C-alpha positions in Angstrom: 65.8 265.2 78.6 66.3 267.6 81.5 66.5 266.6 85.2 63.1 268.2 85.7 61.4 266.1 83.0 62.5 262.7 84.1 65.3 260.4 85.1 67.5 258.0 83.1 69.1 254.8 84.3 67.9 251.5 85.5 64.3 251.1 86.6 63.8 250.3 90.3 63.7 246.6 91.2 60.4 245.1 92.0 59.8 243.5 95.4 59.6 240.1 93.7 63.0 240.6 92.1 64.5 241.8 95.4 63.2 238.6 97.0 64.8 236.5 94.2 68.1 238.3 94.8 67.9 237.6 98.5 67.3 233.9 97.8 70.2 233.8 95.3 72.5 235.3 97.8 71.3 233.0 100.5 71.9 229.8 98.4 75.3 231.0 97.2 76.3 231.8 100.8 75.3 228.3 102.0 77.2 226.6 99.2 80.3 228.6 100.1 79.8 228.0 103.9 79.6 224.2 103.3 82.6 224.1 100.9 85.0 226.2 102.8 83.5 227.2 106.2 81.9 230.5 107.4 85.1 232.1 108.6 86.8 231.7 105.2 83.9 233.0 103.2 83.8 236.7 102.4 81.1 239.0 101.2 83.0 239.5 97.9 82.9 235.7 97.3 79.2 235.6 98.0 78.6 238.5 95.6 80.7 237.0 92.9 78.8 233.7 93.0 75.6 235.6 92.3 77.0 238.2 90.0 76.6 241.2 92.2 79.0 243.4 94.2 79.8 243.0 97.9 78.1 246.3 98.4 74.9 244.8 97.1 75.2 241.8 99.4 75.6 244.2 102.4 72.6 246.2 101.2 70.4 243.2 101.6 72.1 241.7 104.7 74.0 243.1 107.7 76.4 240.2 108.0 77.4 237.1 106.1 75.7 234.8 108.6 72.4 236.7 108.1 72.5 235.9 104.4 71.0 232.5 105.1 67.9 234.0 106.8 65.6 233.7 103.7 66.2 230.0 103.6 65.2 229.6 107.2 62.2 231.9 106.9 60.9 230.2 103.7 60.3 226.9 105.4 58.5 228.5 108.3 56.3 230.5 105.9 55.3 227.2 104.2 54.3 225.7 107.6 52.4 228.8 108.7 50.4 228.9 105.5 49.5 225.2 105.8 48.4 225.7 109.4 46.0 228.5 108.3 44.5 226.1 105.7 44.3 223.0 108.0 40.7 222.3 109.0 39.7 222.1 112.7 39.2 218.5 113.9 42.0 217.1 111.9 45.1 216.0 114.0 48.0 218.3 113.5 50.5 215.4 113.1 48.7 214.6 109.8 49.6 218.1 108.6 53.0 216.8 107.6 52.7 214.6 104.5 55.1 214.2 101.6 53.4 217.0 99.7 54.2 219.5 102.5 57.7 218.1 102.8 58.2 218.7 99.1 57.2 222.4 99.7 59.6 222.7 102.6 62.5 221.2 100.6 61.7 223.4 97.5 61.8 226.5 99.7 65.4 225.9 100.6 66.9 224.7 97.3 66.4 222.8 94.1 66.9 219.4 95.7 66.5 220.1 99.4 70.1 219.3 100.2 70.9 223.0 100.7 68.5 223.3 103.6 69.8 220.1 105.2 73.4 221.2 104.9 72.6 224.6 106.3 70.8 223.2 109.4 73.7 220.9 109.9 76.1 223.9 110.0 74.1 225.5 112.8 75.5 222.8 115.1 79.0 224.2 114.9 78.8 227.7 113.6 77.6 230.0 116.4 76.7 232.9 114.1 74.4 230.7 112.0 73.0 229.2 115.2 72.0 232.6 116.4 70.1 233.3 113.1 68.5 229.9 113.2 67.1 230.4 116.7 66.1 234.0 116.1 64.1 232.9 113.0 62.2 230.3 115.0 61.6 232.9 117.8 60.1 235.3 115.2 58.0 232.4 113.7 56.1 231.7 117.0 53.7 234.6 116.8 52.8 233.6 113.2 52.1 230.0 114.3 50.0 231.4 117.2 47.9 233.5 114.8 47.4 230.6 112.5 46.3 228.3 115.3 44.0 231.0 116.7 42.4 231.5 113.3 42.0 227.7 112.9 40.2 227.4 116.3 38.2 230.6 116.0 40.0 232.1 119.1 41.2 235.7 119.8 44.8 236.3 118.7 45.8 237.0 122.3 44.2 233.8 123.7 46.7 231.8 125.8 45.9 228.4 124.3 47.2 229.1 120.7 50.2 230.8 122.2 51.1 227.7 124.2 50.3 225.4 121.3 52.5 227.6 119.0 55.4 227.3 121.5 55.1 223.6 121.6 54.7 223.3 117.8 57.7 225.6 117.3 60.0 223.6 119.7 58.8 220.3 118.2 59.5 221.4 114.7 62.9 222.8 115.4 63.9 219.6 117.3 62.7 217.4 114.5 64.5 219.4 111.7 67.7 219.4 113.7 67.5 215.7 114.4 66.9 215.0 110.7 69.8 217.2 109.6 72.3 216.3 112.3 71.7 212.6 111.9 73.4 212.8 108.5 70.2 212.3 106.5 70.3 213.6 102.9 67.1 215.3 101.7 67.0 213.9 98.2 63.8 213.6 96.2 61.4 210.8 97.0 62.8 209.1 100.1 64.0 212.3 101.6 60.6 213.9 101.4 59.0 210.9 103.1 61.6 210.9 105.9 61.1 214.6 106.5 57.4 214.2 106.7 57.6 211.2 109.1 60.1 213.0 111.4 57.8 216.1 111.6 54.7 213.9 112.3 56.5 212.0 115.0 57.6 215.2 116.7 54.1 216.6 116.8 52.7 213.4 118.1 55.2 213.4 120.9 54.4 217.1 121.7 50.6 216.2 121.7 51.2 213.6 124.4 52.3 216.3 126.8 54.5 215.9 129.8 53.6 213.2 132.3 
């Protein structure tokens, strides 16, 4: 086979496989961060845990802290999708039930403990904290679009923008409180606790400021 007639070698990765690799790297990074700290973790160690080279890790992420971004984004994507499906007239606090909590936990790891441990680390690791806050900042427009669609309002309407900001802040505060309190997101009880914490946060936000 000549160069003109075709190429040999590995076929290009599909987008689905790339997403899988990103998640594998993210989960391996969190396990290492929890076990030995962020400072002591190297790109080589993260790559070895997944079975790829450090060069591959840096191809997907610009820094070791940013490796965790897929885990943060996954949970937010679950919430945005649920918002788009939530029928008008139904209170938003009821959005968060054990079924949605299951989806949130599944997005971060096999048992949900990965996501909880990761959020707990954002309290002391400034690099992870920056990624955590940036992810929520980027999520706000997605929440606003979902709320606008739900209410039949234009995308640039101020009401869904304000509602999205309140929702975003309430969700972040609730998740941080759950993780920082030392709760363990195991199956069953953990899902119910996550759902109740999120419902309580939205109910408080709905009361407004007096």
